[in-house]
C-alpha positions as CSV (number, residue, x, y, z in Angstrom):
1,M,54.6,29.4,27.2
2,F,54.3,25.9,28.8
3,P,52.6,25.4,32.2
4,L,54.9,25.1,35.4
5,G,56.4,21.5,35.4
6,W,55.6,20.7,31.8
7,D,58.2,18.9,29.8
8,P,57.9,20.0,26.1
9,R,59.9,16.9,25.0
10,L,57.0,14.7,26.1
11,R,54.8,13.5,23.4
12,P,50.9,13.5,23.7
13,E,50.8,9.7,23.9
14,D,53.1,9.9,26.9
15,I,50.5,11.8,29.0
16,T,47.9,9.7,30.9
17,E,44.2,10.4,30.9
18,Q,44.4,11.1,34.5
19,E,47.0,14.0,33.9
20,L,44.8,15.5,31.2
21,T,41.8,15.4,33.5
22,L,43.9,17.3,36.2
23,L,45.1,19.9,33.8
24,S,41.6,20.5,32.5
25,F,40.3,21.1,35.9
26,G,42.9,23.5,36.9
27,M,45.2,21.6,39.2
28,S,47.7,23.6,41.2
29,A,51.2,24.1,39.6
30,K,53.0,22.3,42.4
31,S,50.8,19.3,42.1
32,H,51.4,19.2,38.4
33,A,54.9,19.6,38.7
34,D,55.3,16.7,40.9
35,I,53.3,14.5,38.5
36,M,55.7,15.7,35.7
37,R,58.9,14.6,37.8
38,A,57.3,11.3,38.5
39,R,56.7,10.9,34.8
40,R,60.3,11.8,33.9
41,R,61.8,9.3,36.5
42,A,59.5,6.5,35.2
43,F,60.5,7.4,31.5
44,A,64.0,7.1,32.4
45,Q,63.7,3.6,33.5
46,R,62.0,2.4,30.1
47,P,64.4,0.5,28.1
48,N,65.6,2.0,24.8
49,G,65.6,0.4,21.4
50,N,68.8,-1.8,22.2
51,G,66.9,-3.2,25.3
52,Q,69.0,-1.2,27.8
53,P,67.8,1.1,30.6
54,R,68.0,4.7,29.8
55,N,70.5,6.5,31.7
56,P,68.6,8.4,34.7
57,G,71.0,11.0,34.8
58,Q,70.5,12.2,31.2
59,P,67.3,13.8,29.9
60,P,65.3,11.6,27.7
61,S,66.3,11.7,24.0
62,R,64.2,11.5,21.0
63,T,67.0,10.8,18.5
64,N,67.3,7.2,18.9
65,T,66.1,5.4,16.0
66,A,66.9,1.8,16.9
67,S,63.3,1.0,16.4
68,P,60.8,2.9,13.9
69,T,58.5,5.4,15.5
70,A,55.4,6.9,14.2
71,Y,57.3,9.7,12.6
72,S,60.3,7.7,11.2
73,P,60.6,7.3,7.4
74,S,60.2,3.4,7.6
75,A,56.9,3.8,9.6
76,L,55.6,6.0,6.9
77,A,56.2,3.5,4.1
78,P,53.1,1.3,3.3
79,P,53.3,-2.2,4.5
80,S,53.9,-5.1,2.1
81,I,50.3,-6.4,1.5
82,P,49.9,-9.5,-0.9
83,A,47.9,-8.6,-4.0
84,A,44.1,-9.3,-3.6
85,P,42.4,-11.5,-6.1
86,A,40.5,-9.9,-8.8
87,S,37.0,-8.8,-7.8
88,P,34.3,-10.6,-9.8
89,S,31.9,-8.4,-11.8
90,L,28.4,-7.6,-10.1
91,T,26.5,-9.7,-12.5
92,H,28.9,-12.7,-11.9
93,S,28.8,-12.4,-8.2
94,M,25.1,-12.2,-7.9
95,A,23.8,-15.6,-8.6
96,T,20.1,-16.2,-9.3
97,N,17.9,-17.4,-6.5
98,D,17.3,-20.5,-8.5
99,Q,20.9,-21.3,-8.3
100,A,21.5,-20.4,-4.8
101,M,18.5,-22.7,-3.8
102,Q,19.9,-25.5,-5.8
103,R,23.4,-25.3,-4.0
104,N,21.5,-25.0,-0.7
105,A,19.7,-28.4,-1.5
106,N,22.8,-30.0,-2.6
107,T,24.6,-29.2,0.5
108,N,21.9,-30.4,2.8
109,R,21.8,-27.1,4.6
110,I,18.5,-26.3,6.3
111,P,17.0,-23.1,5.0
112,L,16.4,-20.4,7.6
113,F,12.7,-20.3,7.1
114,F,12.6,-24.1,8.2
115,R,14.1,-23.1,11.6
116,E,12.1,-22.8,14.6
117,E,13.4,-19.5,15.8
118,H,12.1,-17.9,12.5
119,S,8.6,-19.4,12.6
120,G,6.9,-16.9,14.7
121,F,4.0,-14.6,13.9
122,I,2.8,-11.1,14.1
123,V,-0.3,-12.2,16.3
124,K,-0.9,-14.4,19.2
125,G,-3.8,-16.8,19.6
126,N,-5.6,-19.9,18.2
127,F,-5.7,-19.9,14.4
128,M,-8.5,-22.3,14.6
129,T,-10.8,-19.4,15.5
130,L,-10.2,-18.1,11.9
131,A,-10.6,-21.6,10.2
132,A,-13.5,-23.2,12.1
133,K,-16.9,-23.0,10.3
134,P,-19.6,-21.2,12.2
135,H,-22.5,-23.6,13.2
136,L,-25.1,-21.7,11.1
137,I,-22.9,-21.5,7.8
138,E,-23.1,-24.1,5.2
139,E,-19.7,-25.6,4.4
140,G,-19.7,-24.7,0.8
141,E,-20.5,-21.1,1.7
142,W,-17.7,-21.1,4.2
143,M,-15.3,-22.4,1.7
144,A,-16.2,-19.7,-0.7
145,H,-15.4,-17.0,2.0
146,Q,-12.2,-18.8,2.8
147,I,-11.1,-18.8,-0.9
148,V,-11.7,-15.0,-1.4
149,E,-10.0,-14.2,2.0
150,Q,-7.0,-16.4,1.3
151,N,-6.5,-15.0,-2.2
152,R,-6.7,-11.5,-0.7
153,L,-3.9,-12.3,1.9
154,L,-1.7,-13.9,-0.7
155,S,-1.9,-10.9,-3.1
156,G,-0.7,-8.7,-0.1
157,M,2.5,-10.9,0.2
158,V,2.9,-11.1,-3.6
159,K,2.9,-7.3,-3.9
160,T,5.8,-7.3,-1.5
161,V,8.1,-9.0,-4.1
162,Q,6.5,-7.1,-6.9
163,S,7.9,-3.8,-5.4
164,E,10.8,-2.0,-7.0
165,D,14.3,-3.0,-5.6
166,R,16.1,0.4,-5.4
167,S,19.4,-1.2,-6.2
168,T,18.3,-2.6,-9.5
169,G,15.2,-0.6,-10.5
170,R,13.3,-3.8,-11.1
171,P,10.8,-5.9,-9.1
172,V,12.5,-8.2,-6.6
173,C,10.9,-11.1,-8.4
174,N,11.8,-10.8,-12.0
175,E,12.5,-12.8,-15.2
176,T,16.3,-12.8,-14.5
177,A,16.1,-13.6,-10.7
178,C,13.5,-16.2,-11.0
179,P,13.5,-17.7,-14.6
180,T,11.3,-20.7,-13.4
181,M,8.5,-21.1,-10.9
182,A,10.6,-22.8,-8.4
183,A,10.4,-24.0,-4.9
184,G,13.6,-25.6,-3.8
185,T,14.1,-28.6,-6.0
186,T,10.5,-28.3,-7.4
187,T,9.7,-26.5,-10.4
188,Y,6.1,-25.9,-11.3
189,T,5.1,-25.8,-15.0
190,W,2.3,-24.3,-16.9
191,I,0.0,-26.0,-19.5
192,D,-0.1,-24.0,-22.7
193,V,-3.1,-23.9,-25.2
194,N,-1.8,-27.2,-26.8
195,R,-1.9,-29.1,-23.5
196,N,1.9,-29.1,-23.2
197,P,3.6,-28.3,-20.0
198,I,6.0,-25.2,-20.4
199,N,8.3,-23.4,-18.0
200,L,7.4,-19.8,-17.3
201,P,9.3,-17.1,-15.2
202,A,7.9,-17.0,-11.7
203,V,6.7,-13.5,-12.1
204,T,4.6,-14.5,-15.2
205,Y,3.5,-17.8,-13.5
206,I,2.3,-15.8,-10.4
207,K,0.6,-13.2,-12.5
208,H,-1.4,-15.8,-14.4
209,I,-2.4,-17.6,-11.2
210,Q,-3.7,-14.5,-9.8
211,T,-5.6,-13.8,-13.0
212,W,-6.9,-17.3,-13.3
213,V,-8.1,-17.4,-9.4
214,T,-9.7,-14.0,-9.7
215,G,-11.5,-15.1,-12.9
216,K,-12.8,-18.1,-11.1
217,I,-14.2,-16.1,-8.1
218,Q,-15.9,-13.8,-10.4
219,D,-17.4,-16.5,-12.4
220,Q,-21.1,-16.4,-11.6
221,S,-21.5,-20.0,-12.8
222,L,-19.0,-21.1,-10.0
223,F,-19.4,-18.6,-7.3
224,P,-23.2,-17.4,-7.7
225,T,-23.7,-14.2,-6.0
226,D,-26.1,-12.3,-8.3
227,S,-28.8,-14.9,-7.8
228,F,-28.5,-15.0,-4.1
229,A,-31.7,-14.0,-2.1
230,S,-31.4,-15.6,1.3
231,A,-29.6,-18.3,3.0
232,P,-31.1,-21.7,2.6
233,P,-31.8,-23.9,5.6
234,L,-29.2,-26.1,6.7
235,P,-29.6,-29.7,6.0
236,N,-28.7,-32.1,8.8
237,A,-26.6,-35.1,8.9
238,A,-29.3,-37.4,8.1
239,Q,-30.5,-35.5,5.2
240,L,-27.1,-35.4,3.8
241,A,-26.5,-39.2,4.2
242,S,-29.9,-39.8,2.5
243,D,-29.1,-37.8,-0.5
244,P,-26.9,-40.0,-2.8
245,A,-26.3,-36.9,-5.1
246,S,-25.2,-34.5,-2.3
247,Y,-22.0,-32.6,-2.8
248,L,-20.1,-29.8,-1.3
249,G,-22.1,-26.5,-1.7
250,K,-25.2,-28.1,-3.1
251,T,-27.6,-26.5,-0.7
252,S,-26.0,-23.0,-1.2
253,G,-26.4,-23.3,-5.1
254,F,-22.9,-24.1,-6.1
255,P,-22.3,-26.3,-9.0
256,Q,-21.3,-29.9,-8.8
257,R,-17.6,-29.1,-9.9
258,Y,-17.3,-26.7,-7.0
259,E,-15.1,-28.8,-4.8
260,I,-12.9,-29.7,-7.6
261,E,-12.4,-26.1,-8.8
262,I,-11.6,-24.7,-5.0
263,K,-9.2,-27.5,-4.6
264,N,-7.3,-26.6,-7.8
265,M,-7.5,-23.0,-6.8
266,Y,-6.0,-23.7,-3.4
267,K,-3.2,-25.7,-4.8
268,Q,-2.0,-23.1,-7.0
269,M,-2.1,-20.5,-4.3
270,F,0.1,-22.8,-2.2
271,R,2.7,-22.8,-5.0
272,C,2.9,-19.2,-4.8
273,Y,3.5,-19.3,-1.1
274,A,6.3,-22.0,-1.6
275,H,8.0,-19.8,-4.1
276,L,7.9,-16.7,-1.9
277,Y,9.5,-18.7,0.8
278,W,12.2,-20.6,-1.2
279,Q,13.2,-17.8,-3.5
280,H,12.4,-14.6,-1.6
281,W,12.5,-15.3,2.1
282,L,15.6,-13.2,2.9
283,F,13.9,-10.2,1.2
284,F,11.0,-10.6,3.7
285,W,13.7,-11.0,6.6
286,D,15.6,-7.8,5.3
287,T,12.3,-5.9,5.5
288,S,11.1,-7.3,8.7
289,S,8.0,-8.8,7.2
290,H,8.9,-12.6,7.4
291,R,6.4,-13.0,10.4
292,D,3.9,-11.4,8.3
293,L,4.4,-14.0,5.7
294,N,4.3,-16.8,8.4
295,T,1.0,-15.4,9.8
296,C,-0.6,-15.5,6.3
297,F,0.8,-18.8,5.4
298,V,-0.2,-20.7,8.7
299,H,-3.6,-19.5,8.4
300,F,-3.7,-20.7,4.8
301,V,-2.3,-24.1,5.6
302,N,-4.6,-24.5,8.5
303,V,-7.7,-24.1,6.3
304,G,-6.4,-26.2,3.7
305,R,-5.6,-29.3,6.0
306,I,-8.8,-29.0,8.0
307,Y,-10.9,-29.1,5.0
308,G,-8.8,-31.4,2.8
309,L,-8.2,-28.7,0.0
310,F,-4.6,-30.3,-0.6
311,N,-2.6,-33.4,0.3
312,D,0.8,-34.3,1.6
313,K,2.3,-34.2,-1.9
314,D,1.2,-30.7,-2.6
315,T,2.7,-29.5,0.7
316,E,6.0,-31.4,0.2
317,P,8.2,-28.3,-0.6
318,M,6.9,-26.6,2.8
319,Q,6.4,-29.6,4.9
320,P,9.4,-29.0,7.3
321,L,7.8,-25.6,8.3
322,I,4.3,-27.2,8.7
323,D,5.8,-29.9,10.9
324,I,7.4,-27.2,13.1
325,W,3.9,-25.6,13.7
326,V,2.3,-28.9,14.3
327,K,4.9,-29.7,17.0
328,Q,4.3,-26.3,18.5
329,G,0.6,-26.9,18.7
330,V,-0.1,-24.0,16.3
331,L,-1.6,-26.4,13.8
332,P,-3.8,-29.5,14.8
333,K,-2.6,-33.0,14.6
334,L,-4.6,-34.6,12.0
335,E,-5.0,-38.3,11.1
336,K,-3.2,-39.2,8.0
337,A,-5.7,-40.0,5.5
338,A,-5.1,-42.2,2.5
339,E,-3.4,-40.0,0.0
340,A,-5.4,-39.6,-3.3
341,G,-4.8,-37.5,-6.5
342,T,-6.4,-34.3,-6.5
343,P,-8.8,-34.0,-9.6
344,T,-8.1,-31.2,-11.9
345,T,-10.1,-29.2,-14.3
346,T,-10.2,-29.9,-17.9
347,A,-10.5,-26.2,-19.1
348,G,-9.5,-22.9,-17.8
349,S,-12.0,-20.2,-17.1
350,G,-12.7,-18.5,-20.2
351,G,-10.5,-21.1,-22.2
352,G,-6.8,-20.6,-22.8
353,A,-3.7,-21.9,-21.1
354,M,-4.0,-23.0,-17.4
355,P,-1.7,-24.2,-14.6
356,T,-0.8,-27.8,-14.3
357,A,-2.3,-30.1,-11.7
């Protein structure tokens, strides 16, 4: 049984939202009938399928098939859609990160991590407070602290890409995705036992670096800790100037090769950061951890620049990001010193293969 004034021939789409609201709130039968009569008068003035007004003296008809409706056979037939191109296979469409970065370099597109809007951190403050040497600490001792701390922070970032990708069941950084230790157009090689440079998958290269750096830190001949009794007195500037055999860390008991070793270690850790940015930054973005990466890296770079642990050639793959932080005042502006080659070690800790200089 239809309500008073209801026209059963009206389709649901012919009823306005206002009418439905009035019905739902129990409007009187008379007011509702008035609305229905107004609707029928308006419907009679609509043009039919031939563009002619309907006869206001005749009831609306639903038998006119001049134009297809939602219920006509022609409307039920599927539209003509051109055939879609064949979908490439998953393995074909997912190019390796190395290839993607190469295309990016060829088209001169600026990587997302070289854009100022993505250069933020998880903390606020002056990073110099983390890098400046305390007055009562000898510089060699402070460098030892920084090397251990920077290695710890880098290991945390590396673990991020060593986690299992749920879609593949493999680590994010693996032999297939990263067949070489690449950072943009730069590829880092490893020195084998025969002193020949070889390419290694990034996951293997980084694992070797972590083992190599950890071995250096635990080497008592390089980082003496067991023999430590008390902090030696700090020499003043005049004493250092008068000692022709003075070197970094001498007062604290570090060996003469100490400065060369920590520069090599720092250079190799920088390469790990460069690879994380160039090959896996999108993963850090997807996991909302790109600012964590920035925070660890800017602290790493700040220490390296202040104490001369690397040169401009070493930082070239990440120089645009470093320039952004210098422009923002996050990193201090340093006078450009004459670039000199960084000395390298002639033997790895414990022998065997080692990274290239």
